[in-house]
C-alpha positions in Angstrom: 0.0 0.1 0.1 1.0 3.6 -0.2 3.5 4.5 2.5 3.3 7.5 4.6 6.1 9.9 4.1 8.0 10.7 7.4 7.7 14.5 6.6 4.4 14.4 5.4 2.2 15.0 8.4 3.9 18.2 9.6 4.0 19.4 6.1 0.3 19.0 5.5 -0.6 20.2 8.9 1.4 23.6 8.0 -0.5 24.1 4.7 -4.0 23.1 5.9 -4.8 26.9 7.0 -4.9 27.7 3.2 -8.4 27.0 2.1 -7.4 25.1 -1.3 -4.8 23.4 0.5 -7.4 22.2 3.2 -9.3 21.0 0.6 -6.8 19.0 -0.9 -5.8 17.6 2.3 -9.5 16.4 3.0 -9.6 15.1 -0.6 -6.6 13.3 -0.6 -7.0 11.7 2.7 -9.9 9.8 1.4 -7.6 7.3 -0.3 -5.3 6.9 2.3 -8.3 6.2 4.8 -9.5 3.6 2.6 -6.3 1.9 2.0 -6.0 0.9 6.0 -7.7 -2.4 6.9 -11.2 -2.1 8.1 -11.1 -1.6 12.0 -12.7 -4.0 14.5 -15.3 -1.6 15.0 -16.6 -1.7 11.7 -16.3 -5.3 10.3 -17.5 -5.9 6.8 -17.6 -2.0 5.9 -17.2 -1.5 2.2 -15.5 1.5 1.3 -17.4 3.5 -1.0 -16.4 4.5 -3.8 -13.4 2.2 -3.9 -15.0 -1.3 -3.5 -17.9 -3.1 -3.8 -19.7 -6.0 -1.8 -20.6 -7.8 -5.3 -19.0 -11.0 -6.2 -17.3 -9.8 -9.4 -16.4 -12.1 -12.0 -16.5 -15.8 -11.8 -13.5 -17.2 -10.4 -10.5 -18.3 -12.9 -7.9 -20.9 -12.4 -5.7 -17.9 -11.4 -8.0 -17.0 -8.5 -8.2 -20.5 -7.3 -4.4 -20.8 -6.9 -4.0 -17.4 -5.5 -6.8 -18.2 -3.0 -5.1 -21.4 -2.2 -1.8 -19.8 -1.6 -3.6 -17.5 0.7 -5.3 -20.0 2.8 -2.0 -21.6 3.5 -1.0 -18.2 5.1 -4.4 -17.7 6.8 -4.9 -14.5 4.7 -8.2 -13.2 3.3 -8.6 -11.9 -0.5 -9.6 -8.0 -0.8 -13.0 -7.3 -2.2 -13.6 -6.7 -5.8 -13.2 -3.0 -6.8 -15.8 -0.6 -7.9 -16.4 0.1 -11.5 -15.0 3.3 -11.0 -11.8 2.0 -9.7 -11.5 -0.7 -12.3 -11.9 1.5 -15.7 -9.5 4.0 -14.4 -7.1 0.9 -13.4 -7.5 -1.1 -16.7 -7.0 1.9 -18.9 -3.5 3.0 -17.0 -2.5 -0.5 -17.1 -3.4 -1.7 -20.6 -3.1 1.5 -22.6 -1.0 3.8 -20.5 -3.8 6.6 -20.3 -6.8 7.5 -17.9 -10.2 7.1 -19.6 -11.9 10.3 -20.8 -15.2 11.4 -18.7 -17.7 10.2 -21.4 -16.0 6.8 -21.5 -16.3 6.6 -17.6 -19.8 8.0 -17.6 -20.9 5.4 -20.2 -19.3 2.4 -18.5 -20.8 3.3 -15.3 -24.1 3.5 -16.8 -23.8 0.1 -18.4 -25.6 -2.7 -16.6 -24.5 -5.4 -19.1 -23.1 -8.6 -17.4 -19.4 -8.9 -18.6 -19.1 -5.5 -19.4 -15.5 -5.5 -17.8 -14.5 -8.5 -20.0 -15.8 -6.6 -23.0 -13.9 -3.4 -21.8 -10.2 -5.2 -21.7 -10.7 -6.9 -25.3 -11.4 -3.4 -26.6 -8.5 -1.7 -24.9 -6.3 -4.7 -26.1 -7.3 -3.8 -29.5 -6.4 -0.4 -29.2 -3.5 1.0 -30.9 -2.7 2.9 -27.8 -1.9 -0.7 -26.2 1.0 -1.2 -28.8 2.1 2.3 -28.0 2.3 1.5 -24.2 3.8 -1.7 -24.3 6.3 -0.9 -26.9 7.7 1.7 -24.3 7.8 -1.1 -21.7 9.6 -3.5 -24.0 12.1 -0.5 -25.3 13.0 -0.3 -21.6 14.0 -3.8 -21.4 15.8 -3.8 -24.7 17.9 -0.5 -24.2 16.5 1.5 -27.3 18.4 4.6 -26.7 20.3 6.8 -29.3 23.1 8.3 -27.3 25.7 7.5 -24.8 26.1 4.8 -23.4 23.9 2.6 -25.8 24.8 4.7 -28.9 22.3 3.2 -31.5 21.9 6.5 -33.1 18.7 8.2 -34.1 18.1 6.1 -37.3 18.7 2.8 -35.7 16.4 4.0 -32.9 13.6 4.9 -35.1 13.7 1.4 -37.0 14.1 -0.5 -33.8 11.1 1.3 -31.9 9.0 0.5 -35.1 9.9 -3.0 -35.5 9.2 -3.4 -31.7 5.7 -1.7 -31.9 4.7 -3.5 -34.9 5.5 -6.7 -33.4 3.1 -6.0 -30.5 0.4 -4.4 -32.5 0.6 -7.8 -34.8 0.7 -10.0 -31.5 3.6 -11.6 -33.1 4.3 -14.8 -31.0 6.8 -14.4 -28.3 9.0 -17.2 -29.3 9.2 -15.5 -32.8 10.0 -12.2 -31.5 12.6 -13.4 -29.4 14.1 -15.4 -32.3 14.4 -12.8 -34.5 16.0 -10.7 -31.9 18.6 -13.3 -31.4 19.6 -14.4 -35.1 19.3 -11.7 -37.1 22.3 -10.1 -39.0 22.7 -7.1 -41.2 22.5 -3.4 -41.2 21.2 -1.7 -38.0 19.5 0.9 -40.1 17.6 -2.1 -42.5 17.3 -5.0 -40.4 15.9 -3.5 -37.0 16.1 -6.7 -34.9 20.0 -6.4 -35.3 19.8 -3.6 -33.1 19.5 -6.1 -30.0 23.2 -6.6 -30.5 24.0 -3.0 -30.9 22.0 -1.7 -28.0 24.7 -3.6 -25.4 27.4 -1.6 -23.8 30.2 -4.2 -24.6 30.9 -6.2 -27.9 32.6 -9.1 -25.9 30.8 -12.5 -25.7 30.6 -12.0 -22.1 28.5 -8.8 -22.5 26.5 -10.3 -25.1 25.6 -13.5 -23.0 24.6 -11.3 -20.2 22.1 -9.2 -21.8 20.5 -12.4 -23.6 20.2 -14.0 -20.2 18.6 -10.9 -18.5 16.1 -10.1 -21.4 14.8 -13.6 -22.0 16.0 -15.7 -19.1 15.2 -13.3 -16.5 18.4 -14.1 -14.7 21.6 -12.4 -14.1 24.7 -14.1 -15.3 27.1 -12.9 -12.8 25.8 -15.1 -10.2 26.3 -18.0 -12.2 29.8 -20.2 -11.7 32.4 -19.0 -14.2 32.5 -22.2 -16.0 28.6 -22.2 -16.7 29.1 -18.3 -17.8 31.8 -19.1 -20.4 29.7 -22.1 -21.8 26.9 -19.6 -22.4 29.3 -17.0 -23.8 30.6 -19.3 -26.4 27.3 -19.1 -28.4 28.0 -15.2 -29.1 31.7 -15.6 -29.9 31.5 -15.5 -33.7 29.5 -12.2 -33.8 31.5 -9.3 -35.5 30.7 -5.8 -36.1 31.9 -3.5 -39.0 30.7 0.1 -40.2 29.7 1.3 -43.6 30.3 4.6 -45.5 26.7 5.8 -44.3 26.8 7.7 -41.2 26.6 5.8 -38.0 25.5 2.6 -40.0 26.8 -0.8 -38.7 26.7 -4.2 -39.8 26.2 -7.1 -37.3 27.4 -10.4 -38.9 29.5 -13.6 -38.4 32.8 -13.1 -38.1 34.3 -14.1 -41.5 37.8 -14.9 -39.9 36.5 -17.8 -37.8 38.4 -20.9 -38.9 38.2 -23.2 -36.0 35.5 -25.7 -34.8 33.4 -24.4 -31.8 32.6 -26.5 -28.9 29.7 -25.0 -27.0 27.3 -26.4 -24.1 23.9 -25.3 -23.3 22.5 -24.1 -19.9 20.9 -27.4 -19.7 24.5 -29.4 -20.1 23.9 -30.6 -23.9 27.0 -30.4 -25.6 27.1 -29.1 -29.2 29.9 -28.9 -32.1 29.8 -26.1 -34.8 32.2 -26.1 -37.7 33.6 -22.8 -39.2 31.1 -20.7 -41.0 27.9 -22.0 -38.8 26.0 -19.6 -36.6 25.8 -20.8 -32.9 23.0 -18.3 -32.2 20.6 -20.5 -34.2 21.2 -23.3 -31.8 20.8 -21.3 -28.7 17.6 -19.7 -30.1 16.1 -23.2 -30.7 17.0 -24.3 -27.1 15.7 -21.0 -25.7 12.3 -21.2 -26.9 11.7 -25.0 -26.6 8.5 -25.9 -24.8 10.4 -27.5 -22.0 13.0 -24.6 -21.4 12.7 -23.8 -17.6 13.7 -20.1 -18.3 11.8 -18.7 -21.3 8.0 -18.9 -20.8 8.5 -18.5 -17.2 10.7 -14.9 -17.5 7.8 -14.1 -20.0 4.8 -14.5 -18.2 6.5 -13.2 -15.0 7.6 -9.9 -16.5 3.7 -9.4 -17.7 2.6 -10.2 -14.4 5.2 -7.8 -12.8 4.0 -4.8 -15.1 0.2 -5.5 -14.3 0.7 -6.1 -10.4 4.1 -3.9 -9.7 5.7 -7.0 -8.4 6.4 -10.5 -9.7 5.6 -14.0 -8.8 9.1 -14.3 -8.5 10.5 -10.8 -7.5 12.6 -9.3 -8.8 11.5 -10.4 -12.3 15.1 -10.4 -13.7 16.5 -12.1 -11.0 15.3 -15.4 -11.4 17.6 -18.1 -9.4 17.1 -21.1 -7.4 17.4 -19.3 -3.8 14.7 -16.8 -5.1 11.7 -18.8 -5.3 8.1 -17.6 -6.7 5.8 -16.8 -3.9 3.3 -19.0 -5.7 5.0 -21.6 -7.6 1.7 -23.3 -8.9 0.3 -20.1 -10.3 3.8 -19.6 -12.2 3.7 -22.7 -13.5 0.2 -22.6 -14.8 0.9 -19.2 -16.4 4.1 -20.6 -18.2 1.8 -23.7 -19.6 -0.8 -21.3 -20.8 1.7 -19.3 -22.5 3.4 -22.5 -24.1 0.0 -24.1 -25.1 -1.3 -20.9 -26.7 2.0 -21.0 -29.1 3.5 -18.0 -27.1 0.3 -15.7 -27.5 1.1 -12.9 -25.1 -2.4 -11.3 -25.6 -3.7 -14.6 -24.0 -1.7 -14.1 -21.0 -3.1 -10.6 -20.6 -6.6 -11.7 -20.9 -6.2 -14.2 -18.4 -4.8 -11.8 -15.8 -6.9 -9.0 -16.4 -10.3 -11.1 -16.5 -9.2 -12.6 -12.9 -10.8 -11.6 -9.8 -7.1 -11.4 -8.5 -6.6 -8.5 -10.9 -9.9 -6.7 -10.2 -9.4 -6.8 -6.2 -9.5 -3.8 -4.3 -6.6 -2.0 -3.1 -8.1 -2.1 0.3 -6.7 -5.3 2.0 -8.9 -7.4 4.0 -6.0 -9.0 5.7 -3.1 -7.5 8.0 -0.9 -10.4 8.0 2.6 -10.3 6.5 3.0 -11.4 2.9 -0.5 -10.2 1.6 1.1 -8.0 -1.4 3.5 -10.9 -2.0 0.6 -13.5 -2.3 -1.5 -11.1 -4.1 -4.4 -10.7 -1.6 -4.8 -7.2 -2.7 -4.3 -5.1 -5.5 -0.8 -2.9 -4.7 -1.0 0.9 -4.8 1.8 2.4 -6.8 2.6 5.5 -8.4 2.2 6.4 -12.1 5.1 5.9 -14.3 6.8 9.3 -15.2 5.4 9.1 -18.9 1.9 8.1 -17.9 1.7 10.8 -15.4 2.7 13.6 -17.8 0.5 12.5 -20.6 -2.4 12.4 -18.1 -1.7 15.7 -17.3 -1.5 16.9 -20.9 -4.8 15.1 -21.6 -6.8 16.2 -18.6 -5.9 19.7 -19.1 -5.6 20.1 -23.0 -2.0 21.2 -23.0 1.1 20.1 -24.7 4.8 19.0 -23.3 8.0 19.2 -25.0 11.0 16.8 -25.3 14.3 17.1 -26.3 18.0 15.5 -26.6 20.7 17.7 -24.8 23.2 15.8 -26.8 24.0 17.4 -30.1 24.4 14.3 -32.4 22.1 15.6 -33.8 20.2 17.8 -31.4 16.8 16.4 -31.5 13.7 18.6 -30.5 10.1 17.1 -30.8 7.3 19.0 -31.7 4.5 20.0 -29.0 1.9 17.5 -28.7 4.1 14.2 -28.8 3.0 11.8 -26.0 5.8 10.7 -23.7 4.7 7.1 -24.2 5.4 7.4 -27.7 8.8 8.9 -27.5 11.1 6.4 -29.1 14.3 7.4 -27.9 15.4 7.2 -24.6 18.0 9.9 -25.0 15.0 12.1 -25.7 13.5 13.6 -22.3 12.5 16.6 -20.3 13.4 17.6 -16.7 9.6 16.3 -15.6 10.4 12.7 -17.0 14.0 12.8 -15.2 12.4 14.0 -12.0 9.8 11.4 -11.9 12.0 8.5 -12.7 11.8 7.5 -16.3 14.5 5.0 -16.8 17.8 5.9 -18.6 17.4 2.5 -20.7 21.3 1.9 -19.7 21.1 -1.8 -18.6 18.0 -3.5 -19.3 17.0 -3.9 -15.7 13.4 -3.1 -14.8 14.7 -1.5 -11.5 16.0 1.4 -13.5 12.4 2.6 -13.3 12.4 4.6 -10.2 8.6 5.3 -9.0 9.5 6.4 -5.5 7.7 9.5 -4.5 10.1 12.5 -3.4 9.9 15.8 -1.9 11.1 17.5 -5.2 8.4 15.6 -7.0 5.6 16.9 -4.2 6.7 20.2 -4.5 6.7 20.4 -8.3 3.0 19.3 -8.5 2.1 21.6 -5.7 4.0 24.8 -6.6 5.4 24.9 -10.0 4.5 27.2 -12.8 4.7 24.1 -15.0 1.7 22.5 -13.6 -0.1 26.0 -13.1 0.2 26.7 -17.0 -1.2 23.4 -17.7 -4.3 24.1 -15.5 -4.8 27.9 -16.4 -3.7 27.7 -20.1 -5.0 24.5 -21.4 -8.3 24.5 -22.9 -10.0 21.9 -20.8 -10.9 23.7 -17.7 -12.4 26.5 -19.9 -14.7 23.9 -21.7 -15.8 22.4 -18.5 -16.8 25.8 -17.1 -18.6 26.7 -20.1 -20.7 23.4 -20.3 -21.6 23.6 -16.7 -23.5 26.6 -17.5 -22.6 28.6 -14.3 -24.0 25.7 -12.0 -20.9 25.0 -9.6 -22.2 21.6 -8.6 -22.3 20.4 -12.2 -19.0 21.8 -12.5 -17.4 19.9 -9.6 -18.9 16.5 -11.1 -17.0 17.2 -14.3 -13.9 18.0 -12.9 -13.9 14.8 -10.6 -15.0 12.6 -13.4 -12.5 14.2 -15.8 -9.4 13.8 -13.1 -10.3 10.8 -10.7 -12.6 8.9 -13.2 -15.2 9.1 -10.8 -18.1 11.4 -9.4 -17.6 13.2 -6.2 -19.1 11.7 -2.9 -21.6 13.8 -0.9 -18.9 14.9 1.3 -16.5 16.0 -1.4 -19.3 17.8 -3.0 -20.2 19.6 0.2 -16.7 20.6 0.7 -15.9 21.6 -2.7 -19.2 23.7 -3.0 -18.0 25.5 0.1 -14.8 26.5 -1.6 -16.6 27.7 -4.5 -18.5 30.3 -2.2 -15.3 31.6 -0.8 -15.1 35.3 -1.0 -13.0 36.8 -3.6 -12.7 33.7 -5.7 -14.5 33.5 -9.0 -15.7 30.3 -10.3 -12.8 30.0 -13.0 -10.2 30.5 -10.4 -12.1 28.1 -8.0 -12.4 25.2 -10.6 -8.6 25.5 -11.4 -7.6 25.6 -7.6 -10.2 22.2 -7.4 -8.3 20.6 -10.2 -4.9 21.6 -8.6 -6.0 20.0 -5.6 -7.1 16.8 -7.2 -4.0 16.1 -9.1 -2.1 16.3 -6.1 -4.2 13.7 -4.5 -2.7 10.1 -4.1 -5.7 9.0 -5.9 -4.8 10.7 -9.0 -1.1 10.0 -8.9 -1.3 6.4 -8.0 -2.8 3.3 -9.7 -5.1 1.7 -7.2 
């Protein structure tokens, strides 16, 4: 759950004497209060508007395996989240953007059974799905033009386009991995070749470590030296050569190789490669085999991590014998489903998203240790930097600018570019860096830092950057106009736009009183309310 910051209580107390900030404290406290388990004096209390007493979707195999794990520890799963929470959560988790107010209103009014499953299928088919998940994979595959990766702009655009198209076409995951591992040619004209270009080292040790991290979820530096050397041999025949085109490079087999190569797969099988043969082909064949103990496990564990904030094996790229899964049966089930679906990643998304486990409330029903690790509750976690700035731009109708400060060449993107769509990890902004966007230097998922900081809080609360978005964007002016002078209608639209739900009666009263503050006109009051809401944990966090 959301952890309280040590300096926060005194800070809130100091600012709560200001009318707007008092409103912010009152509104923002709702999610924090709801996140605490129900007290002994209020057993069975449903916390509105965040959860429901309804049974939710039918239990799936995922749910049965999760509940069995909880039963062994004496833990209770959380209730099912409300429709308001679900639509915001699934939009953010699947396409990386919050729902629009019309989409929320339509979903909340829909009484059709199975509407959540319909929405999941709709989102998985939208273009933004490929945009958002290409960003996730570009983090893993180190898609970055400048130092220390140095793919250069032409290669970055080709590589990003290939990754996005593979996701949009739902390329089978085994084919995706095979093309990345076995391609040869120009890094400008054969995009998957950039997998080998986007590695800081050119020696077999660096290449093998990158392959193991990306597709096996393991770190070779923890392996015995002889096992590392055996795996490195499969990448010992790669060569790199430049062309006459600026920054183009060819990845190919080393033509100078004249010796027979002896190599041993991680499972102990010994292979012999004559001169001129490509050991990468044999390694890829082994990697995507149905009985491979690494490949499918790593893939489904990554997806689970991206959707829940922690893996069944945690960390998701540190799979090793002494780091066991929290629920081995659940992980084995997802591995089996991926293999039997012919490596259809969308099938895994559907299984997880349609489960009760995913659709749980973020309000726990058990205080016992390990509730989050065993997925007894949906974990509250801060929005990714790119998702947060895109949400602010969408909500207020404003633009953001991104640039690369390294002049080879200097890159400047036109206003209106979504941060999620920025292909190059070198192109950034002060906001993205402040909020923990990964530098894409190592391929580790831990490069992304979603921990809150004082600098972030002050920026959201007191920066001209956020002030300009609220005051100069078209959205608040539009909402004020369609409200027709009715402050309660305006308050409802602001809540629906920012928090993807209508205000509670208590929130409506508190906001209505603020609109009646002397010397505060309706436009200023609306802007103040919007600024208060974007500073709440309910907005800043997935929940």
